[in-house]
N, CA, C and O atoms as a GROMACS GRO file, in nm:
protein
  332
    1MET      N    1  27.478   7.084  23.545
    1MET     CA    2  27.333   7.094  23.560
    1MET      C    3  27.269   7.138  23.428
    1MET      O    4  27.168   7.083  23.384
    2ARG      N    5  27.331   7.239  23.368
    2ARG     CA    6  27.277   7.288  23.241
    2ARG      C    7  27.280   7.178  23.136
    2ARG      O    8  27.187   7.163  23.057
    3HIS      N    9  27.389   7.103  23.135
    3HIS     CA   10  27.405   6.994  23.039
    3HIS      C   11  27.290   6.893  23.054
    3HIS      O   12  27.234   6.846  22.955
    4CYS      N   13  27.258   6.861  23.178
    4CYS     CA   14  27.151   6.765  23.209
    4CYS      C   15  27.017   6.816  23.156
    4CYS      O   16  26.941   6.743  23.094
    5SER      N   17  26.990   6.943  23.183
    5SER     CA   18  26.862   6.998  23.141
    5SER      C   19  26.856   7.001  22.987
    5SER      O   20  26.750   6.978  22.928
    6ALA      N   21  26.970   7.028  22.924
    6ALA     CA   22  26.974   7.028  22.777
    6ALA      C   23  26.943   6.888  22.726
    6ALA      O   24  26.867   6.872  22.630
    7ARG      N   25  27.001   6.789  22.790
    7ARG     CA   26  26.976   6.650  22.750
    7ARG      C   27  26.828   6.617  22.768
    7ARG      O   28  26.767   6.550  22.685
    8GLY      N   29  26.772   6.665  22.878
    8GLY     CA   30  26.630   6.644  22.905
    8GLY      C   31  26.544   6.704  22.794
    8GLY      O   32  26.449   6.643  22.747
    9TYR      N   33  26.580   6.826  22.754
    9TYR     CA   34  26.506   6.892  22.645
    9TYR      C   35  26.520   6.812  22.516
    9TYR      O   36  26.423   6.793  22.442
   10CYS      N   37  26.642   6.765  22.490
   10CYS     CA   38  26.666   6.686  22.369
   10CYS      C   39  26.579   6.560  22.368
   10CYS      O   40  26.520   6.525  22.266
   11MET      N   41  26.573   6.495  22.483
   11MET     CA   42  26.492   6.372  22.492
   11MET      C   43  26.344   6.403  22.470
   11MET      O   44  26.274   6.331  22.400
   12LYS      N   45  26.299   6.513  22.533
   12LYS     CA   46  26.159   6.555  22.515
   12LYS      C   47  26.132   6.584  22.369
   12LYS      O   48  26.028   6.546  22.314
   13TYR      N   49  26.229   6.654  22.305
   13TYR     CA   50  26.214   6.691  22.163
   13TYR      C   51  26.204   6.566  22.077
   13TYR      O   52  26.120   6.557  21.987
   14GLU      N   53  26.293   6.467  22.105
   14GLU     CA   54  26.290   6.340  22.031
   14GLU      C   55  26.156   6.270  22.049
   14GLU      O   56  26.098   6.218  21.954
   15LEU      N   57  26.109   6.269  22.173
   15LEU     CA   58  25.980   6.206  22.202
   15LEU      C   59  25.868   6.276  22.126
   15LEU      O   60  25.779   6.212  22.069
   16LEU      N   61  25.875   6.410  22.126
   16LEU     CA   62  25.774   6.487  22.052
   16LEU      C   63  25.780   6.455  21.903
   16LEU      O   64  25.676   6.436  21.839
   17GLN      N   65  25.900   6.448  21.850
   17GLN     CA   66  25.919   6.417  21.709
   17GLN      C   67  25.861   6.279  21.676
   17GLN      O   68  25.792   6.260  21.576
   18ARG      N   69  25.892   6.184  21.764
   18ARG     CA   70  25.842   6.047  21.747
   18ARG      C   71  25.690   6.046  21.752
   18ARG      O   72  25.623   5.983  21.670
   19ALA      N   73  25.636   6.118  21.852
   19ALA     CA   74  25.491   6.126  21.868
   19ALA      C   75  25.428   6.185  21.743
   19ALA      O   76  25.324   6.138  21.696
   20ARG      N   77  25.493   6.290  21.688
   20ARG     CA   78  25.444   6.353  21.566
   20ARG      C   79  25.442   6.254  21.451
   20ARG      O   80  25.346   6.248  21.374
   21ARG      N   81  25.551   6.177  21.439
   21ARG     CA   82  25.560   6.077  21.332
   21ARG      C   83  25.448   5.975  21.344
   21ARG      O   84  25.384   5.939  21.245
   22TYR      N   85  25.425   5.928  21.468
   22TYR     CA   86  25.317   5.832  21.490
   22TYR      C   87  25.182   5.893  21.454
   22TYR      O   88  25.098   5.828  21.392
   23CYS      N   89  25.164   6.018  21.494
   23CYS     CA   90  25.039   6.088  21.463
   23CYS      C   91  25.018   6.098  21.313
   23CYS      O   92  24.908   6.074  21.263
   24MET      N   93  25.125   6.132  21.242
   24MET     CA   94  25.116   6.144  21.096
   24MET      C   95  25.082   6.010  21.034
   24MET      O   96  24.996   6.000  20.946
   25LYS      N   97  25.151   5.905  21.081
   25LYS     CA   98  25.123   5.770  21.031
   25LYS      C   99  24.977   5.733  21.058
   25LYS      O  100  24.909   5.678  20.972
   26TYR      N  101  24.932   5.765  21.180
   26TYR     CA  102  24.794   5.736  21.220
   26TYR      C  103  24.696   5.808  21.129
   26TYR      O  104  24.598   5.750  21.082
   27GLU      N  105  24.723   5.938  21.104
   27GLU     CA  106  24.636   6.017  21.017
   27GLU      C  107  24.632   5.958  20.876
   27GLU      O  108  24.526   5.946  20.815
   28VAL      N  109  24.750   5.920  20.827
   28VAL     CA  110  24.758   5.860  20.693
   28VAL      C  111  24.677   5.731  20.689
   28VAL      O  112  24.604   5.705  20.594
   29LEU      N  113  24.690   5.650  20.795
   29LEU     CA  114  24.614   5.525  20.803
   29LEU      C  115  24.464   5.552  20.807
   29LEU      O  116  24.386   5.486  20.739
   30GLN      N  117  24.427   5.653  20.888
   30GLN     CA  118  24.286   5.688  20.899
   30GLN      C  119  24.231   5.733  20.763
   30GLN      O  120  24.122   5.693  20.723
   31GLN      N  121  24.310   5.816  20.693
   31GLN     CA  122  24.269   5.862  20.560
   31GLN      C  123  24.256   5.744  20.466
   31GLN      O  124  24.160   5.734  20.390
   32ALA      N  125  24.355   5.655  20.472
   32ALA     CA  126  24.353   5.537  20.386
   32ALA      C  127  24.228   5.454  20.414
   32ALA      O  128  24.163   5.405  20.322
   33ARG      N  129  24.196   5.440  20.542
   33ARG     CA  130  24.075   5.366  20.580
   33ARG      C  131  23.952   5.432  20.523
   33ARG      O  132  23.861   5.366  20.472
   34GLY      N  133  23.951   5.566  20.534
   34GLY     CA  134  23.839   5.643  20.478
   34GLY      C  135  23.824   5.620  20.330
   34GLY      O  136  23.714   5.597  20.280
   35TYR      N  137  23.937   5.626  20.257
   35TYR     CA  138  23.934   5.603  20.113
   35TYR      C  139  23.889   5.461  20.082
   35TYR      O  140  23.813   5.438  19.989
   36TYR      N  141  23.937   5.366  20.164
   36TYR     CA  142  23.901   5.226  20.143
   36TYR      C  143  23.751   5.206  20.161
   36TYR      O  144  23.687   5.135  20.084
   37LYS      N  145  23.697   5.271  20.265
   37LYS     CA  146  23.552   5.262  20.288
   37LYS      C  147  23.475   5.320  20.172
   37LYS      O  148  23.378   5.262  20.124
   38GLN      N  149  23.520   5.439  20.124
   38GLN     CA  150  23.457   5.502  20.007
   38GLN      C  151  23.464   5.407  19.888
   38GLN      O  152  23.368   5.392  19.813
   39TYR      N  153  23.580   5.344  19.871
   39TYR     CA  154  23.600   5.250  19.760
   39TYR      C  155  23.503   5.134  19.770
   39TYR      O  156  23.440   5.094  19.672
   40GLU      N  157  23.491   5.079  19.893
   40GLU     CA  158  23.398   4.967  19.916
   40GLU      C  159  23.254   5.010  19.885
   40GLU      O  160  23.178   4.935  19.822
   41VAL      N  161  23.218   5.131  19.930
   41VAL     CA  162  23.083   5.183  19.906
   41VAL      C  163  23.060   5.196  19.755
   41VAL      O  164  22.956   5.157  19.703
   42LEU      N  165  23.162   5.252  19.685
   42LEU     CA  166  23.152   5.267  19.540
   42LEU      C  167  23.139   5.131  19.472
   42LEU      O  168  23.059   5.113  19.380
   43GLN      N  169  23.220   5.035  19.519
   43GLN     CA  170  23.215   4.900  19.461
   43GLN      C  171  23.077   4.840  19.483
   43GLN      O  172  23.019   4.778  19.394
   44GLY      N  173  23.025   4.859  19.605
   44GLY     CA  174  22.891   4.809  19.638
   44GLY      C  175  22.787   4.872  19.549
   44GLY      O  176  22.699   4.804  19.496
   45ALA      N  177  22.799   5.005  19.532
   45ALA     CA  178  22.704   5.078  19.448
   45ALA      C  179  22.713   5.026  19.304
   45ALA      O  180  22.611   5.008  19.238
   46ARG      N  181  22.836   5.003  19.258
   46ARG     CA  182  22.855   4.950  19.123
   46ARG      C  183  22.788   4.814  19.108
   46ARG      O  184  22.724   4.784  19.007
   47GLY      N  185  22.805   4.733  19.214
   47GLY     CA  186  22.742   4.601  19.214
   47GLY      C  187  22.591   4.613  19.202
   47GLY      O  188  22.528   4.542  19.123
   48TYR      N  189  22.533   4.704  19.282
   48TYR     CA  190  22.388   4.725  19.277
   48TYR      C  191  22.345   4.776  19.140
   48TYR      O  192  22.242   4.735  19.087
   49CYS      N  193  22.428   4.866  19.082
   49CYS     CA  194  22.395   4.920  18.949
   49CYS      C  195  22.393   4.808  18.846
   49CYS      O  196  22.304   4.803  18.761
   50LYS      N  197  22.492   4.720  18.856
   50LYS     CA  198  22.496   4.607  18.761
   50LYS      C  199  22.373   4.519  18.777
   50LYS      O  200  22.311   4.479  18.678
   51GLN      N  201  22.339   4.488  18.902
   51GLN     CA  202  22.220   4.408  18.929
   51GLN      C  203  22.097   4.476  18.873
   51GLN      O  204  22.011   4.411  18.813
   52TYR      N  205  22.089   4.607  18.894
   52TYR     CA  206  21.975   4.686  18.845
   52TYR      C  207  21.967   4.678  18.693
   52TYR      O  208  21.860   4.658  18.636
   53GLU      N  209  22.084   4.695  18.628
   53GLU     CA  210  22.088   4.688  18.482
   53GLU      C  211  22.044   4.551  18.433
   53GLU      O  212  21.969   4.539  18.335
   54ILE      N  213  22.090   4.447  18.502
   54ILE     CA  214  22.052   4.310  18.466
   54ILE      C  215  21.901   4.293  18.481
   54ILE      O  216  21.834   4.236  18.394
   55LEU      N  217  21.848   4.344  18.593
   55LEU     CA  218  21.703   4.337  18.617
   55LEU      C  219  21.626   4.414  18.511
   55LEU      O  220  21.525   4.367  18.459
   56GLN      N  221  21.678   4.534  18.478
   56GLN     CA  222  21.613   4.615  18.374
   56GLN      C  223  21.615   4.539  18.242
   56GLN      O  224  21.515   4.535  18.169
   57GLY      N  225  21.730   4.479  18.212
   57GLY     CA  226  21.743   4.399  18.090
   57GLY      C  227  21.644   4.284  18.090
   57GLY      O  228  21.577   4.258  17.990
   58ALA      N  229  21.636   4.215  18.204
   58ALA     CA  230  21.543   4.102  18.217
   58ALA      C  231  21.400   4.149  18.198
   58ALA      O  232  21.319   4.083  18.133
   59ARG      N  233  21.368   4.265  18.257
   59ARG     CA  234  21.234   4.322  18.242
   59ARG      C  235  21.204   4.349  18.096
   59ARG      O  236  21.095   4.321  18.045
   60GLY      N  237  21.306   4.406  18.029
   60GLY     CA  238  21.292   4.433  17.885
   60GLY      C  239  21.260   4.306  17.808
   60GLY      O  240  21.171   4.304  17.724
   61TYR      N  241  21.336   4.200  17.838
   61TYR     CA  242  21.313   4.072  17.769
   61TYR      C  243  21.176   4.017  17.801
   61TYR      O  244  21.108   3.963  17.713
   62CYS      N  245  21.133   4.031  17.928
   62CYS     CA  246  21.000   3.984  17.968
   62CYS      C  247  20.892   4.057  17.890
   62CYS      O  248  20.796   3.996  17.843
   63LYS      N  249  20.908   4.189  17.877
   63LYS     CA  250  20.810   4.268  17.802
   63LYS      C  251  20.804   4.223  17.658
   63LYS      O  252  20.696   4.206  17.602
   64GLN      N  253  20.923   4.203  17.598
   64GLN     CA  254  20.930   4.156  17.459
   64GLN      C  255  20.860   4.021  17.447
   64GLN      O  256  20.786   3.996  17.352
   65TYR      N  257  20.885   3.934  17.546
   65TYR     CA  258  20.824   3.801  17.547
   65TYR      C  259  20.672   3.812  17.555
   65TYR      O  260  20.600   3.744  17.483
   66GLU      N  261  20.624   3.902  17.646
   66GLU     CA  262  20.479   3.922  17.659
   66GLU      C  263  20.419   3.972  17.529
   66GLU      O  264  20.313   3.926  17.486
   67VAL      N  265  20.488   4.067  17.466
   67VAL     CA  266  20.440   4.122  17.339
   67VAL      C  267  20.433   4.011  17.234
   67VAL      O  268  20.335   4.001  17.160
   68LEU      N  269  20.538   3.929  17.230
   68LEU     CA  270  20.541   3.817  17.135
   68LEU      C  271  20.428   3.718  17.163
   68LEU      O  272  20.361   3.670  17.072
   69GLN      N  273  20.408   3.689  17.292
   69GLN     CA  274  20.300   3.597  17.331
   69GLN      C  275  20.165   3.652  17.287
   69GLN      O  276  20.081   3.579  17.233
   70ARG      N  277  20.145   3.782  17.312
   70ARG     CA  278  20.021   3.847  17.271
   70ARG      C  279  20.003   3.840  17.120
   70ARG      O  280  19.896   3.806  17.069
   71ALA      N  281  20.114   3.872  17.050
   71ALA     CA  282  20.110   3.871  16.904
   71ALA      C  283  20.075   3.732  16.854
   71ALA      O  284  19.996   3.716  16.761
   72THR      N  285  20.135   3.631  16.916
   72THR     CA  286  20.105   3.492  16.878
   72THR      C  287  19.958   3.461  16.903
   72THR      O  288  19.892   3.397  16.822
   73GLY      N  289  19.909   3.510  17.017
   73GLY     CA  290  19.768   3.492  17.050
   73GLY      C  291  19.677   3.556  16.946
   73GLY      O  292  19.580   3.496  16.900
   74TYR      N  293  19.710   3.680  16.909
   74TYR     CA  294  19.630   3.752  16.809
   74TYR      C  295  19.635   3.678  16.675
   74TYR      O  296  19.534   3.664  16.606
   75CYS      N  297  19.756   3.629  16.640
   75CYS     CA  298  19.772   3.556  16.514
   75CYS      C  299  19.683   3.432  16.513
   75CYS      O  300  19.617   3.401  16.414
   76LYS      N  301  19.683   3.361  16.625
   76LYS     CA  302  19.602   3.239  16.635
   76LYS      C  303  19.453   3.272  16.622
   76LYS      O  304  19.379   3.202  16.552
   77GLN      N  305  19.411   3.380  16.690
   77GLN     CA  306  19.271   3.425  16.683
   77GLN      C  307  19.237   3.462  16.538
   77GLN      O  308  19.130   3.427  16.487
   78TYR      N  309  19.329   3.532  16.474
   78TYR     CA  310  19.309   3.576  16.336
   78TYR      C  311  19.295   3.455  16.244
   78TYR      O  312  19.207   3.450  16.158
   79GLU      N  313  19.385   3.357  16.264
   79GLU     CA  314  19.381   3.234  16.183
   79GLU      C  315  19.248   3.161  16.203
   79GLU      O  316  19.188   3.111  16.108
   80ALA      N  317  19.203   3.156  16.329
   80ALA     CA  318  19.078   3.088  16.361
   80ALA      C  319  18.962   3.159  16.291
   80ALA      O  320  18.871   3.096  16.238
   81LEU      N  321  18.968   3.292  16.293
   81LEU     CA  322  18.863   3.370  16.227
   81LEU      C  323  18.865   3.349  16.075
   81LEU      O  324  18.760   3.343  16.012
   82GLN      N  325  18.983   3.338  16.019
   82GLN     CA  326  18.998   3.320  15.876
   82GLN      C  327  18.936   3.186  15.833
   82GLN      O  328  18.878   3.175  15.725
   83ARG      N  329  18.950   3.086  15.920
   83ARG     CA  330  18.894   2.955  15.888
   83ARG      C  331  18.745   2.966  15.893
   83ARG      O  332  18.675   2.867  15.869
   0.00000   0.00000   0.00000
């Protein structure tokens, strides 16, 4: 009888150990998922930053273009006045 109960305890212990291993694996997976989500968010943010930089750059070029257009306009007016 004692032998049987010992075997029962051993089986329970093995099951507990297995359950613990699964739990640990699950936790590791959950953490990995969390890191992956953070990574995706960071990648997304980086993407937005790049787009923003491109837009800022484009805005800069547009401003330069406007300034050049204005300057050309002033030059033409000046030339007309000179004539």
